[in-house]
N, C-alpha and C positions, 0 to 999 in steps of 0.2 A: 534333244536334251531331255524333254519331258518324258519321252519313252524310256530313256535310260534311268531316270531317277525314280519313276513310279515302281518298277519291280523291286528296286533296292528298299524303298520305303515299306513295301509289303513284307519283305524278309524280316523286318524288325517289329512286326505287329505283336508278336508274343514276347518280346524282350522285357525284362524286368525294368521297372522305373528306377532311375538312380536315386539313392537314398538322400543325397545332398545336391541341391541345385548349385550350379556354378555361378548363378546370379541371384540377386534378391530384389524383390520389388521395392523394398525399403532402402537398402544401401548395398549395391552390388559390390562396391569396393571393400567394404568393411566386413561383410558377412558372407563372403564367398569362400566356401571350403569344398573343393571338388572331391575330397576323400573323407571317409569317416575317420575321425581321430581315433588313435589307438586307445584301448582301454575302455571304450564306451560300451556299456552293457545295453543290449537290445531288450525291449519289453517282450514279455511272453505273449501278450495279446495286443493286437492293434498296432497302430503306427505311433511312433514316439512323438510326444508333444514338442512342437518346434520351439517353444519357449525354453525348453531344457537345453537346446543347442545354442540359442541366441545368448542366453545368460552367461554360460562359460566362455563364449567367444569374446564377449565384452570384457569379462574378467581377464582372459589371457591377453587381450589387447592392452589393458591397463598395465599388465605386468611386463610388457615389452615385446610380445609376439606381434610381428608385422604381417601385413597382408599385401596383396598386389596393389600397385600404385596405378590409378587411372591417369590418362593423359591430362585431364583438367587439373589434377592435383599438381602436376609438374609446373604448369604456368603459375598457379597460385603460390606454390612453394617459392619459386624464383621471385615473385613480386613481394611476398611477405619478407623474405630474407633481405631484399634490397631496402626495405623500410626500417628494419630493426636497427635500433641505435647500437653503437659500439658497447663493449662490455662495461666500461667504467660509467658511461652515461646511463646505460640501462640499469646498472646497479643503484645509481642515485635515485632513479624513478621507482625502482622496486622497494628500496628502503623507505621512501616517502609513502608508498602505497600501504605498506604494512604498519607505518606509524599513524597515518591519518584516515585510512579507509578500511583496512582489513578488519579492524575491531568491530565495525558496524555490520559487515556482511558475513565474514567468516565463511567464504564460499569454498575454500580449499585449504589444504594443510600447508602452512608456511614452509616447513622443512622440505616437503616434497616439491613444492614450487621452486624453491631456491636450488635444489639439487638438479632439477631439470634445466634450469637456466644455465648452470655451470656446464652441464653436459652439452647443451646446445652451443655454448661458446667454444668448447673444445672441438666440436665437429666443424664449426665455422672456420676455425683456424686451419683446419686441414683442407679446406676448400668447400665451395658450395655443393660440389658433387657428393661429398661425404655425408651431407645431411639427408637422412632417410625421409620418405614421404610420411612416415608415422609422426614426424615432428610438426606437420602442418597444423594439427589441432592445437598443440601447445603454443605454437607461434601466434595463432589467432588470439588465444587467451592472453599471452604475454603482451601483444600489441594493445589489446583492450585495457590491460592493467596500466601500461605506459600512458595511454591517452587520458585515462581518468586521473592518473597521478599528476600529470602536467597541470591539470586544472587547479591543483591544490599545492603546488610548489611555492616555496617562499621566495622573496626577491633574491636572497643569497644563493638559493639553489638554482634559480634561473641564471644568475651570473655565472655560477659554476658550470652549468651546461653550455652557456655561450662560450666560455673559455675553452671548452672541449670541442667546439665546432658545431654545436647543436642549437638550432633556433627552436625553442620549445613550442611556441604557438604554431609555427609552420609544421613541425613534426606532428603535433596533435591533429591538425587538419588533414595531413597526408594519411595518417593512420585511420581516422574515421572514414575518410573517403574510400580508402582501399577496402576496409571491412564492409562498407555498404555495397561496394561494387562486387565483392566476392562473397556476399552473404549466401547466395544459393549454393556455391561450392562448399561453404562451411557447413550449411545445413545438410548437404548431401553426405557428409562424413558420418552423420548419425552416431556421434561419439559423445562421451561425457564432456570432452572439451568443447564440442559444439554447443551443448547446453550451457556450459559455463560462459562462453563468449556471448550468447544471447542474453543471459542474465546480467552480465556486466554492462552490455550496451543498453539493455532495457532500463536498468536502474539509472544509468547515466542520463538518458533522455527523459526519464520520468522526473528526476530531480533537477533538470535543467530546462524545464518549461516546454518540453515537446512530448506530451503524452500521446500524440497521434503516431509517434514512432515507437514509443515504449510499449504500447499495448500489442501491436502485431508481433514485435520481437518476443514479448512475453508468451504469446501464443505459440510461436515457433519453439521456444524453450520447453513449453509444456508438452507439446506433441512429441518431440524427440525423447523427452524424459519418460513419458508414458510408454513409448515404443521400446525403450531400454528397461522398462519395468522398475524405474526408480521409485515409483509410487507404491510399490509392493514390497512386502517383507520377503526377504530372500528365502526364508524357510517355507513360506507359504506357496512358493512356486513348485515345490515338490522335486523329486529326483535327488540323486546323490551329488549333483554338481555343485550345489550351494556349499557343501563342505570343503570344496577345493578353493573357494574364494577367501583370500586373506582378509583379516580384519581392517587393515588400512584402506583396502578397496571398498569394503562395505561402508566404512565411515565416510569415505569420499562420496559415495553414492547418496548416503543420507544427507550430507551437507548440501549437496547439489539439489536434491528434491525439495528440501525445506526452504532453500533460497528461491526456487521457482514458486513454491506455494506462497511465500511471503510477498514477493514482488507482484504476483498476480492478484492477491487479495488487496494489497496496497493500491494498485491501480483501480480496483473496483470501489474501494472506500473513498478514495480521493476524487475520482472523476466519474463515478457512476457507471463504469463499464460492467457489462454482465459477467458475473462469475461463471467460469467454465470448468472448474474442478469439482468433481463430486466426491465428497468425503466418504460416501458409502463404498466407493470403488478404491479407496486408498487405505492401506494397512501398513504403510511404512513405519518403521520403528522411530520413536522419538530420539532426538539427539542425545548422546551420552555426554553429560557435563564433565566426565572424567575420562574422556577419550585419550588413551595412552599415546596415540600417534599425533596428538595435537601439541604444538609448541606452547600454547597458552596454558596448558596444565603443568608445565615444568615449574618446579619450585613450590608447588602447592601440595599440601597433604589432602587426601581424599575428603576429609571432614575436619573441622567445620568450615574452614576458610574457603570462600568461593573463588573460582578462577574466571577468566574472561569468557570462557565458553558457556558458563552458567547464564550469561546474558542472552546468548543466542537461543538457548533452550527456553528461557522465559519468554522471549519475543515470539518464538514459534508457537508456544502455548497460547499467548495472547492473540496471535493472528488467527488461530483456530477458533477462538471465541468470537472474534470479529467476523470471521467467515460464517459462523453459525447465525450471527445476527443478520448478515446480508441475506442468507438463504431463508431463514424463518420469518423475518420481519419485512423484507423488501422483495421477496420472491414474486414471480408473476402469478396473480390470482385468477388468471383467465380460465383455469381448469374448473372453477366453481360453476355449478349449474345455476339455473335461473332461480330456483327455490332459495338457494343460499344468498342470492342477491336481493331478496326481499327484505323488509324491515326486520323480520325475525332472524333471517340469516345474517343481516348486518349486525344485529345485536350479538349473536353467537360468535361471529367473527371478531368483534371487538373484545369480548370476554377472552377469547383464545389469544388475542394479541396481548392483552394485559397479563395473562398467565405466562406467555413466552418472555415478555419483558422482565417479569419478576424472576423467572428461572435464570435468564441470562445475567441479570444483576447479581444474583447469588453466586453464580459461577465466577463472575468477575471478582467478587469479594473473596472467594476462595483462592483464586489465583494470586491476589494481592497478599493475602496472609501467608501464602507459601513461598514468597520471595525472601531471599536472604536480606538481612537488615541493610547491608551495604548497597544493595540494588533497589531497595523498596522505595517507591515514589514518596517524597516528603509532602506532608500536608502543610501548605504554606499559609501564613497568616495574612489576611487582607490588609490590615492597617499598616503593619510594619513593612510589607513588601511593596505595595503600590506607591507608598509615599517616598521610597528611596530611589535615587537615580541609578542608572545602570552602572555596574562596576566598570572601572576604567581598564583593568587588566586582571588576569588570573594570578593567584598566588604561585610564584615560581618555585617556592620551597616544597610544594607537593610533588611527590615522585611521579615519574611518567606513568607507571602502571596505575597509580592511584588516580591520576587524571583520567585514564581510560575507564576506570570503574565509575567515576563521576559522570563522564560523558554517557556511558551506558545507562546509568540511573536516570539521566535527563531524558534520553530517548524513550525509556520505559515510562517515565512520567507523562510525556506528551502522548504516547500511544495509548496509555491507560485512560487518560482524561478524554481523549478523542473517542475511545470505545464507549465511555459512559454517554457521550452525546449521541453516538450512533445507535445505542440501544434504546435510549429514552425518546429520541426524536419522534417516532410514530405516534406516541400518545399526546404529543403537543397539539395535534390537530383536533382534539376533543376537550370538552370540559363537562362538569356536572350540569345537568339540565335544571331549569327552574321547576319548583313544585307548584301545586295548585294554590290559588289564592286562599289565604287563611290556614293552610296546612302547616303543621309544625316542622321545624328543621330537623334533619337527622344529625343531631349534635355530635354523636360519637362516630359518624361514618367517615372513614378515611377517604381522601381524595387522591387517587393514583395519578390523575392528570396534573394536578398541582404539584405533586411530588416530582413528576418528570420535568416540569418547568424549572423547579428549583434545582434539580440535579444537573440539568443542562447548563443553567446559569452558573452554578458553582464550579462545574468542570471547566467552563470557559474562563472563569476568573482565575482558577488554578493555573491554567496555561498562561494567562496574562501575567501572573506573578513569577513565572520562571525566569524573567529577566533579572530578578533580584538575586538569583543564584550565581555565585562567583564563576562557576564553570561555563556560564552562558557565553561569556566573551571568548573563551577558548574554543567554543563550538563553532565560531565563525571561521575558524581556520581549518576545519575538518569537513569530511564528506557529509556530516550531519546537518550542515547549514541549510540546505534546501529541504530536508526532512523537517527541520524546525519551522521553516517558512510556511510549508503546507499546513502544519497544525496551527500556526499563528493565524492563518487566514480563516480556518474553520472556526476558531474561537472568536475571531473578530466578527464574523457574520452572525454567530450565535448571540453575541452581546448586543449587536446592532438591533437584532430582532427583539431581544428582551427589553432593550431600552425603549423601543417604539411601542410596546404594548400599552404602557401607561407612562408617558414622559414625565409626569409630575411626582411620581413616587420616589422615595429615597433609594429604593433598589435600582431605579433607572439611573440615578446619579452614580451609583457604584458601577453600574455597567458602563457608563460613559468614561469613568476613570479607567476602567479596565481596557476599553477601546483605545484610550490615549496611550496607555502603557504598551499595548500591542503595536500601535503605529510607531512608537519610539523604537521598539525592538526591530520592526521591519525596516525602519530607516537605517539602523545599524547594519542590517543584513543585506540591504539592497545592492551594495557594491560587490557583494560576494555571490548573490543569487538572483537570477532573473525572476524566480518565483516570488521572492519578497517584493521586488519592484512592481510586478503585476498586482499582487495582493494589496500593496499599499495604495495603489491608485483606486482600486475598487472600494476599499474601506473608507477612503476619503469621501467618495461619492455617497456611500451609505450613511456615513456619519452626518453629512450635510443634509440628507433627507430626514434623519432623526432630529437634528436641531431645528429644521424647518417645521417639522410636526410639533415639536415642543413649543415653538413660538406661536404657532396657530392656536394651540390649546391654551396658552397663557393669555392671549389677547382676545379670545373668544368671549363675548358677553355672556354672563351667567355661568361661567365655568366654576365648578365646585373646587374649593381649596383642598389642600392635601390633608388638613386636619378635620374636615367635615366628616359627618357620618356617611359611610359608603352606602348605607341603605337608602339615603335620600337621592342618590344619583339615579338618573334615568338610563340604566344600563340594560334593563329587561322590560318586557311588556308590563303594562299596568297590572298591579296585583300579584305579580310573580316575585318570588323570593328565591335566592340561591339556596341550594341544599348543602353547601359546604359548611363545616363546623366553625371555621375560623372567620369571624366577621370582617377582619382586616385583610382580606385576600390581597395578595401582592399584585396581581395583574387582572384588573377589570377595566375594560376600555369604555369610553363614552362614545356611543355611536353618533350622538348628535353633534359632537364637537370635533371628532377625529377628522383629519384631512382625508379627502377622497382620493385614492390612488387609481390611476387608469387601469382598467381591466383588460386582460388579454382577449384577443378576438375569440368569440365563442363562449366566453364566460357568462353564465346566467346571473344577472344582478339580483334577481328575486331570491336566489339562494343565499345572498349575503345580508338579507334583512334580518333584523333581530327578532321579528315576529315568527320567522321560519326556523324552528329548532332542528329541522332535518330528521333523517332516520334515527331512530333510537331515542327520541325525546321522551317517549313514554316509558323507557327503561332506565331512566336516570342519567342519561348523558346526551350530549348534542354536539354539533360542530362548534369548534372554538372560532367564532367569527372575528374576534380580535386578532388571533393568530393568522387567520387567512388574510386579513388586511395588512398585517405586518409583512407577510410573505410576498404579497403583491408589491409592497413598497420596496422590498429587497430586489424583486425581479426587475422593477423599474431602475433601481440603482445599478444593478448588474448590466442591464442593457445600455445604460448611459456610458458606463466605463468601457465596455467592449465596442460600443458604437464609435466612441471617440478614437479608440485605438485603431479601428478598422479604417476610419476616415483619414487618419494620419498616414496609413500605409498606402492608401490609394487603391487603384484597380490593378496594380501590377502583380499582385499575389494570386495564386490559384484559389479556387473555392475550397474551404476547409470542410470536409464532410464530417469531421468530428465535432462540429460546433454544438451538437446536442449533448455531448459529454463535457462537463466543465466542473470546476471545483465547487460550484454552488448547487449541484444536483440535489443534495440532501435537503435543501430548503426550498425546493420548488413548491409553488402554491397548490399544484394539482398532484402532488406525490401520492401515488396509489399504494397504500399499505394494507 
């Protein structure tokens, strides 16, 4: 046999290489074109860029051109078809999805999605054999939509589904189980629908207390999206093929990419996962708020009335700002050489950090000013908001579309305030250093560190006051409920830390009132969101530590009263005076009376002494020792909460390798910025 094959092989040694491979290393089923499509123009020089072939193939696939069906798809197709609910039951879930979830994600076009659903129903009526393999991607998206929708169905909708022979909870579990088992087959499709399925599942797990599943799914969505060049501007890819792609397809690609970008950045912000998208490699066009193929633009004039898509554009822009903050402020500093890690390098690095915080703060302010009034986050009043009980119900006289605008404004409000905390958090680890004995104060010198403390505190209080907004109650019935819960937790941790900096100050009392409001809101949300349940337990432990610290300070002999002169307090070494202009500084802790928190293993206690001002003391700044102690208290409270939870679960659960990533990553005592 070998003797027969060898001569034949040498007969073809001068044969031309086929221009198109019958298989692809990325997705053999989707990108296999054995022949050169008609009308393609060959380049005069060199070999044609393969991206020019992949892009139009994806476009043709979206427009209905089918490719060969692999054997694995046949089994998946049969399995997904078997799980799909009947037409009427599916329509109930689809309508509920577009009422309660779609406005928040806007992942695809509603009209296109509904048309495909009706086409699939028509094919199913003709028999399973009539359903082409190209429908597998859409079926995966449809099932993910149904599973998420079931989570937010009303009791009347559940009864309606039961009468139709559907057990909602059982159907949801069947869908999620099938999608998890068939995940590799879905990924192998390498299609826009595969990305959409991963985004839907990733957001579901993120907002339902399973970030360890959300993050890998998000990575899968990102890799496929980049392979499809969703992160690139179609025109920048070159060639004449981009002119053949219709605008609805381009708009669908843009929506999909920005959904990937948003969910990936949200995972990084909320749980500290490393950001894996490089903005320098992305030139995808921003979403068009007046996309003609969007159902949300129907009935609206181009100007000045905003439509529901304006929210998604605003959230994408805000996410880009937050992504810049993650990269510029929390990036890995390991690339710095030893010279920059010296005292002089530390000083230069801090000045650079302050400059970046200032620039990001200005960018955030510009974003806020550019929002339509209808979506602009409202500045809430502390006294009138925190003193009022949560509204019992939302005003039913408000139109459904107006409710959606209010829900979108609430989401932007929470994301905006959380971004303020994210941007200013790095400067909280420092404060102005003491001057030499007898030297005059720099009366007119602004204190950027104190400004960051006040900004974080104000942002957290603003989040705490959102419970006074009437739309808050309605948010408990929509997909935003877990999104709200995550931001409530961030605000709660922030206020706990602020309250523990100096428990006897009036500002500490306001922080505790804000914590109480946040816990009341989480108590309302806990029946709807496991994230709220987990956050409420942690905040209770943290607040207990804050109150215990306050009691220790109050009963400590020789404690200075709140009305005494701050200069008489022993907060700095003898003869040292603070360099800040305001003598009534909000947060100055008494190292002699503050409760000692246990230090993590490996922590150097000598670095926590007030006499050691640390690197940069000669340059006008030093480590904020009060903040370090408050962060250690938080870490203790967080360990208490997670320890109790783990103890209750026993040893039956496998080890969670994602334990290093949690909602409190932003407030780690050893955060390296």
